[in-house]
N, C-alpha and C positions, 0 to 999 in steps of 0.2 A: 656449739658447739656439731662438728662436722659428725654424720649420721654413719658413715664407714668407719672411724675407731670402735663401733659398738661389733663390727665385724673385722677387723686387724686385729685389736687390746681391749675386751671386754672389761677386766680388771679398771684398767686405764680410763676407760669410756666414761664405768660408776662411778668411781670416784671426782674425775669432775661435774657431774651432774650432780652429784649429793651436793657438794659444796657449791654451782650456781644456780640450779634450780630447785632440786628435791624438797619439799617442805614435810612435815609431820600433818596429822588430822588436825591440827587445831590454825592449820596454816604459815605456820613459821616456820622458819629453816632450822634445820636438829642442829643441835652444840657440836664443838669439837670430838667430845667422848664418843657420841652418838656415832656421828661420822667413822670415826675408826672401827668400832664396833662393827656397824653392818659394811663397814670394805671388807674386814674378817668371816662375817658371815658369805656373804657376796661372792667371795676366793674362794669358800669350801664349794658353793655350790657349783659356781664355774670350774673347777678342779673335777667335781666328777660326772658334769658334762660333758666336760672334753677329755675324759678317760675312757666316755662309750661314742665318742664320736658326734655328739652335738654340741650344737652352741644352744646360745641366748636368743637366737632367733627360729631354732625349729625343736627346740624340748615342749615337750605336752604333758598332760597330768600321769600318763605313765612313767614318767622321768621324775616328776615333783613326789610320785610314792617311792618309788625305788628309793630315791636321796634323803627321806624319811626313813623305811626299813632299815637303810645301814646306819642313819642318827640314832637308831632307838639305842646303838651299843654303847653310843656317849651319855646319852641323856640320865639323868635320874628321874626317879618315880615322881609326878607331880610337879614338873618344871614346866614352863609355856614358849618353851627350845619349838618345840611345832610350829606352833601359834606365830611366834617370832617370823620365825625363817617362810612362813606361809605371806606373812605381812610383808615382807622383802621382799618376796618373790612378785606379789600382787603388786606392788608400787611400782617395781620396775617393768615387768610386763604391761602394763599399762602404759608405761612412759614410750615405751616401742611402739607398742600398736598408735600412738598419738603421733607420733612421727614416721608411720608405716613400714618402720622394720619387721612387723608384726601383721596378722591378722587376728590373732584372737589372745585372747589373755587364760589360757588352763588353772591358773590357779584362782579367778573369780569365785565359779564353782565351789569349790576345795571349801577356800573360804567363807563363804557364807554355811556349811555348815559347822565351821568352828565355834567355841565360846571361851573369851576366858575365863577360868577356875575361881572359884569365889577366895580361897585362900590364896596370901600370899605366894611369889613362886618363890622359887627357892633359888640362891645365889648360884652358879655356878664356879668352880674351885677345884684345885689339886685337893685328891687325897696326899693325909702324909707322906705314904708312901711315895708316890707317883711326885712333890714337894721335893723330895728329897731327889730322887733321881735327877731334877731339876735343876737343883741344888749344886749337885756335882755336877754338872756342864757349867755353870755358870763360875763357879769358882777354880774352873780348869785356863788357866790363863795363856795357856800354850798356843797360841795363835798365829798362826801364818802371815799375816799381815795388820797394818793398823784398822784396815775397815774394818775385819776379821774381829780385831780387838775390840774394840767399837763398840760395833753390836753385839758382842758378848757383855760388854762391859752395862750396855744399856737395857736388855732381858734381865740383869745380874744386880743392878738400879730399880726396876719392876718390881721384881719377886722380893730385894732385900729392904722396901722402904714403902714399898703399897701407894708410888705416888701414880699420877693419870698421865697419859698419853700427853694432854696438852701443859702441864706439868713439868713434865720431864724437857721436853719442846724448848721449854723458857728458859732453863736452869742457864747459869752464870759460870764457869771455872772456880769462879771462887766461893760457889756454896755450896760445894762438895768441901769439907774441911776432913784433914785427917789428924789435926791435931789437938790433942790432951787424949784421956783415955778412952773416949767413946766417940770414932767415926761419925759422921754425922751429914745430914742433905740441909740444909736451909731452900725451905719452896714459899715463894712469898705469893699473896694472898689469889689464887683466878678465878671467876665465878664466883658461884657459890663455896667453894671450899676456902678450908680458913689458914694464914700463914701460921706457918710452924718449923721445927726443926724434926725431925725424925734423925733417930738413931740407927745408923743402917746395920742389917742382923752380918753376924761376924762371915760367914761361907762365901759371902760378897764380895767383901774389902780386900783381898788382895789382886782381884779382878781390876776391879773397879780403882787400885792406887795404882796400877803397874797403866792403869788407863789418862787417869788421872796427871802421870808424869810426862806422856808422851803428849798431850793436850797441850800443857804447858812452855814445852817446848817446840810447839809445831806455831810456823809462821802466819798468822791468820787476822785477820784485820776488823775480825768481830770477839766479843767475849764469850759466846754461847759455847757451853759446854761439850754438846755432843753436834756438830756441823755434817752438814752431806755433803758438802766441797771443800776445795781450798779455797774459794773465795768466801768460805763462813756464811754460808745460808742455815738455819735452822733445819733439822728434821723434819720431813714429810709425816706427816698420822700412816702415810700408807705403806713409808716405809717401818716407822715404828712394830705395827704390825706383821710385817714379813720377820721381822727379827726375832717377834714372838714365837710365830709358826716355825721358821728354821730351826731355835731351839727348840723348841718340843720335839722336832721331827728326832733332832739328835739323840735327845732322851728316850726315842721308841715311843714318846705320849701323843693321844691328840683327845681331843675336845669338845662339845658341841660349838663354845666360842672362845678361839681361836687368839683374842685380844688382850692388849695390856689389863683390861679387866679382871679376865683370870686369876691374873696375878696378883693384883690390887686383890681380889678377896680370900685370895691365897695367902696371901703374909696376914690381913684379919685374923682366919681365921688359927693361923700358927695361932698368933697372938693369945689369942681367947683360951688356946690348947694350954699354950704356957702361964695361965692365970691371971691373964687381965682381966677388968671389967670390964664392961662394955662402955663408960667410959671415957675409959685407959684408952680402948680403942678403937676410936672417937675421934680422942684426939688426933693420935695419931694418923689417920684416915682425914684430918681435915675437916670432920661432920659436924654440923651443929648440933645434930640428931640423933639419937643410939639408934633409928628401924634399922638402918642396915644393917648393923653390928647386933641386934637381935636374932635376925632372920639366918646368920652367919650360926649365931650361940645354938639355934636352932637343930642344926646341920648333925650338930655334937650332938645333941639331944635324942635325936631321933634314931642317927648309927649307935648310939648306949641303949636305947627300947628295943633294935632291930638284936641284938646281942645277946640280951638280956633275955 
């Protein structure tokens, strides 16, 4: 990768680095879902720097702390959001030092003073009120272009089915089924996620049906449900997270993690509130264990104890 891309388009440079070079603590490449989340987090940090006339090569510890002070408004107590952001900043700052774009890493000393909480981190999700606000945006199919309709349908499907970014990017036109009483999406096995057919929540159906009709009539050499170009290329993870961020902005919402994971957790929590068991929600999410759903259910119990 050319180093000047970090200066001209930091988000593109970060995305390329994540896919080509970056590794986790175990020296293994990051999974697609992790890359999507990392890119979303980096984008938010980069936006903060840009708004204050700083860049990835000029920020210092004061800017990191200022970002954390602002982030506290969107973080729930007991989460690991601050530490996850600090590890992300430390990782890419070390890379910039290695390629001589920076002379120091201001996150290193801050990270040395941090530690992971002993309890399980609280998953990020939208509150029931905010969930309904985003549903209203997703359910409004009055889009001015096919691209806008596609982007709205993407967010509607994330929020209405709980599928992952990697799963959505691999969907084919025929996987979205409107026949029968309950429209659904067929999700093939991907990595550790189980194959499953997921009924789509009602608020998303009008937008998805309108997009599906447009997509069926589209002249395209591939069968991907969501395509990035007229040549039929599938959607890139970066584009998917930008769709989520744009929809949140239209809804007047913000969150510590503005990625498809936020909507997946919100979908799971919504179905827990509706009375489904841990096993039922885990099956909807394609999970072989109940660990994630148990953590989501604990957020309901915590909220109830605070109100009580």
